[in-house]
C-alpha positions as CSV (number, residue, x, y, z in Angstrom):
1,M,-26.1,-25.5,-5.4
2,Y,-25.8,-23.0,-8.2
3,W,-24.3,-19.4,-8.3
4,F,-25.8,-17.3,-11.1
5,M,-23.5,-14.8,-12.8
6,G,-25.2,-12.7,-15.5
7,G,-27.3,-15.5,-16.7
8,D,-24.5,-18.1,-16.1
9,R,-24.3,-20.5,-13.5
10,I,-21.4,-22.5,-11.6
11,T,-21.6,-24.8,-8.7
12,D,-20.4,-24.0,-5.5
13,K,-17.3,-26.4,-6.2
14,Q,-16.6,-24.2,-9.3
15,R,-16.9,-20.8,-7.4
16,V,-14.6,-22.1,-4.6
17,F,-12.2,-23.0,-7.5
18,A,-12.4,-19.6,-9.0
19,D,-12.0,-17.7,-5.8
20,E,-8.8,-19.9,-5.0
21,Y,-7.5,-19.2,-8.5
22,V,-7.8,-15.5,-8.0
23,K,-5.9,-15.9,-4.7
24,S,-3.4,-17.9,-6.2
25,L,-3.5,-17.5,-10.0
26,N,-2.6,-21.4,-10.2
27,A,-5.1,-23.7,-11.6
28,T,-3.6,-26.8,-10.0
29,K,-3.5,-25.4,-6.6
30,A,-7.1,-24.0,-6.9
31,Y,-8.6,-27.3,-8.2
32,M,-6.7,-29.2,-5.2
33,Q,-8.2,-26.6,-3.0
34,A,-11.8,-26.7,-4.1
35,Y,-12.3,-30.4,-4.7
36,G,-9.8,-31.9,-2.1
37,I,-7.7,-33.6,-4.7
38,K,-4.0,-34.7,-3.5
39,D,-2.9,-35.8,-7.0
40,K,-1.1,-32.9,-8.7
41,N,-1.2,-34.4,-12.1
42,H,-5.1,-35.0,-11.9
43,A,-5.6,-31.5,-10.3
44,A,-3.4,-29.8,-13.2
45,C,-5.6,-31.6,-15.8
46,K,-8.9,-30.6,-14.3
47,G,-7.8,-27.3,-13.1
48,S,-6.9,-26.3,-16.6
49,L,-9.9,-27.6,-18.2
50,L,-12.2,-25.9,-15.4
51,R,-10.2,-22.6,-15.8
52,K,-11.3,-22.6,-19.7
53,K,-15.0,-22.9,-19.1
54,P,-16.6,-19.3,-20.1
55,E,-18.7,-19.1,-17.2
56,I,-15.9,-19.7,-14.8
57,E,-13.6,-17.5,-16.8
58,K,-16.2,-14.7,-16.8
59,Y,-16.5,-15.2,-12.8
60,I,-12.8,-15.2,-12.6
61,N,-12.2,-12.0,-14.7
62,K,-14.7,-10.3,-12.6
63,K,-13.1,-11.1,-9.4
64,L,-9.8,-10.0,-10.9
65,E,-11.2,-6.6,-11.7
66,E,-12.4,-6.1,-8.3
67,A,-9.1,-7.0,-6.8
68,S,-7.3,-4.7,-9.3
69,R,-9.6,-1.9,-8.3
70,R,-9.2,-2.3,-4.7
71,A,-5.3,-2.7,-5.1
72,N,-5.3,0.8,-7.0
73,V,-7.2,2.3,-4.1
74,E,-4.8,0.8,-1.5
75,A,-1.7,1.8,-3.6
76,E,-3.2,5.4,-3.8
77,K,-3.7,5.3,0.1
78,V,0.0,4.2,0.6
79,L,1.2,7.1,-1.8
80,E,-0.9,9.5,0.2
81,L,0.5,8.5,3.4
82,L,4.2,8.5,2.0
83,A,3.5,11.8,0.7
84,A,2.3,13.4,4.2
85,I,5.2,11.7,6.1
86,A,7.7,12.9,3.4
87,F,6.4,16.6,3.6
88,T,5.7,17.0,7.2
89,S,8.4,19.0,9.2
90,P,8.5,20.0,12.8
91,A,7.6,23.5,12.0
92,D,4.0,22.1,11.2
93,F,3.7,21.2,14.7
94,A,5.1,24.2,16.4
95,K,6.5,27.7,16.0
96,I,9.0,29.6,17.8
97,I,7.9,32.9,19.2
98,T,10.0,35.8,20.7
99,E,8.6,37.6,23.8
100,D,10.9,40.0,25.8
101,G,14.0,38.9,23.9
102,K,13.4,35.2,24.8
103,Q,12.5,32.5,22.5
104,R,9.8,29.8,23.0
105,L,8.2,27.1,21.4
106,L,4.3,27.4,21.0
107,W,2.7,24.1,20.1
108,Q,-0.1,24.0,17.5
109,D,-3.4,22.5,18.8
110,F,-3.2,18.9,17.4
111,E,-7.1,19.1,16.5
112,D,-6.2,22.3,14.1
113,L,-3.4,20.5,12.4
114,P,-4.2,19.3,8.7
115,E,-5.0,15.6,8.4
116,D,-1.8,14.8,6.3
117,V,0.2,16.4,9.0
118,K,-1.4,14.2,11.7
119,K,-0.7,11.0,9.3
120,A,2.9,11.6,9.9
121,V,2.9,11.3,13.8
122,A,4.3,8.2,15.2
123,V,4.1,8.9,18.9
124,I,2.7,11.6,21.1
125,K,3.9,11.1,24.7
126,N,4.4,12.9,28.2
127,T,7.8,13.3,29.2
128,P,9.3,14.9,32.4
129,S,10.1,18.0,30.4
130,G,6.7,18.3,28.5
131,I,5.1,16.7,25.6
132,A,7.2,14.8,22.9
133,V,5.9,14.3,19.4
134,E,7.6,11.9,17.1
135,T,7.1,11.8,13.5
136,L,7.6,8.8,11.2
137,D,10.8,8.6,9.3
138,R,10.7,11.4,6.5
139,M,13.9,10.5,4.7
140,K,12.5,7.0,4.3
141,A,9.3,8.1,3.0
142,I,11.1,10.4,0.6
143,D,13.3,7.4,-0.8
144,M,10.4,5.0,-0.9
145,L,8.6,7.8,-3.2
146,L,11.5,8.5,-5.4
147,K,11.8,4.8,-5.9
148,Y,8.3,4.6,-6.8
149,M,8.6,7.3,-9.2
150,G,11.7,5.8,-10.6
151,I,13.9,8.5,-9.8
152,S,16.1,6.9,-7.0
153,K,18.3,3.9,-7.7
154,E,18.4,1.1,-5.1
155,K,22.3,1.6,-4.6
156,S,23.8,4.9,-4.4
157,E,27.3,5.5,-5.6
158,G,27.4,8.8,-3.7
159,V,26.8,12.3,-4.6
160,V,28.2,13.8,-7.7
161,I,27.9,17.4,-8.4
162,E,28.5,18.5,-12.0
163,G,28.7,22.2,-13.3
164,E,31.0,25.0,-13.7
165,G,32.1,27.6,-11.2
166,E,33.8,27.7,-8.0
167,I,32.8,26.5,-4.8
168,N,33.4,28.9,-1.8
């Protein structure tokens, strides 16, 4: 059976080879998977030749573009989640009100919370003293965002403050 791709056609095994190549970016492994060949030298030779066929190269490039688009979307989702975690604070869930000289905590209705605040929630549970809300680790999320932006170094040597003036 043949697969048609913009006027070009490739066999089922060629399609399997191309799909395996997209997963591993290794023509030898892809050829071994698609054709059931155990001999690495034979697979390396045949895989290299197959990889260079224009119709297969076209199919592979299309698949790699699709994978790249999906990866970019996934990366954006991860960054959105990290930002939601990093910028959510306890004040987003409750506020302190004063009545008759006494302070008490007033929880926000969960349904009314913004979606990015909800994303930061790790656990909501009943406890003997009431409801407990635990969020995901803000500092870890901030650190991961800083590393992504290239601002943070893997190893910190401590805090160094430079400038003039007195510290009171």
